[in-house]
C-alpha positions in Angstrom: 117.8 82.3 105.4 115.8 81.7 108.4 112.7 83.3 106.7 113.1 80.8 103.7 113.3 78.0 106.0 110.4 79.1 107.9 108.4 79.6 104.8 109.2 76.1 103.4 108.4 74.7 106.7 105.1 76.2 107.0 104.3 75.3 103.2 105.0 71.6 103.9 102.8 71.8 106.9 99.8 73.3 105.4 99.5 70.5 102.6 98.7 73.3 100.0 101.0 73.9 97.0 103.6 76.4 97.3 102.1 78.7 94.8 98.9 78.9 96.9 100.7 79.4 100.3 102.7 82.1 98.7 99.6 83.9 97.1 97.8 83.6 100.5 100.7 85.5 102.1 101.0 88.1 99.6 97.2 88.6 99.9 97.3 88.9 103.7 100.4 91.4 103.2 98.4 93.3 100.8 95.2 93.5 102.9 97.3 94.8 105.9 98.7 97.4 103.5 95.3 98.5 102.5 94.1 98.4 105.9 97.1 100.8 106.9 96.6 103.0 104.0 92.7 103.6 105.1 93.7 104.2 108.8 96.1 106.9 107.6 93.7 108.5 105.2 91.1 108.5 107.8 93.6 110.3 110.4 94.7 112.7 107.7 91.0 113.7 106.8 90.4 114.2 110.5 93.3 116.6 110.7 92.3 118.3 107.5 88.8 118.9 108.7 90.2 120.6 111.9 92.8 122.6 110.4 91.8 123.4 106.7 88.2 122.4 106.0 88.3 124.2 102.5 91.0 121.7 101.4 88.9 118.7 102.0 86.4 119.5 99.0 89.4 120.2 96.7 90.9 116.9 97.6 87.6 114.9 97.0 87.1 116.6 93.6 90.8 115.7 92.5 90.4 112.1 93.9 87.2 111.5 91.8 89.1 112.0 88.5 92.1 109.9 89.2 92.2 106.7 86.9 94.7 104.0 87.7 95.2 100.3 86.9 93.4 98.6 83.9 91.2 101.7 83.4 94.4 103.5 81.9 94.5 102.6 78.1 97.4 103.9 76.2 96.6 105.8 72.8 97.0 103.6 70.0 98.7 105.0 67.0 99.1 103.5 63.6 102.3 101.6 62.6 105.1 103.7 61.4 106.1 103.4 57.6 108.9 100.8 56.8 111.9 101.7 55.4 112.0 101.2 51.7 115.5 99.8 51.6 116.7 97.2 53.9 120.2 95.3 54.0 120.4 91.6 53.7 119.8 89.5 56.8 122.8 88.6 58.4 122.9 85.3 60.6 124.4 85.7 64.1 126.2 83.0 66.1 124.7 82.3 69.5 125.8 79.8 72.2 125.6 79.3 75.8 129.3 79.6 76.4 129.3 83.1 74.5 126.2 84.1 76.6 127.9 83.1 79.9 130.9 85.1 78.5 128.8 88.2 78.0 127.3 87.9 81.5 130.7 87.5 82.9 132.1 90.9 81.5 129.2 92.8 82.8 
């Protein structure tokens, strides 16, 4: 609760819209995370060079072929054939009270 109030207070003081303030906070958090990962990788490579130098080359080779993020594209397949017979469309009854009742039972 205190974190939320502090965040709202800082957002009001900065004069920027809340989404920009939140985005800046997330970007700073991500930058720190990347920095920690780079520090960890450097310390791990130092230790590997000292204790198992033959492993470093194998790790570099496997890291070069790794794809991630938007570089990964799923294989596109043709649409499956539609069933030849389909039953009649039946309308359903939907309402907010019924939806609330469904959530209440879960």
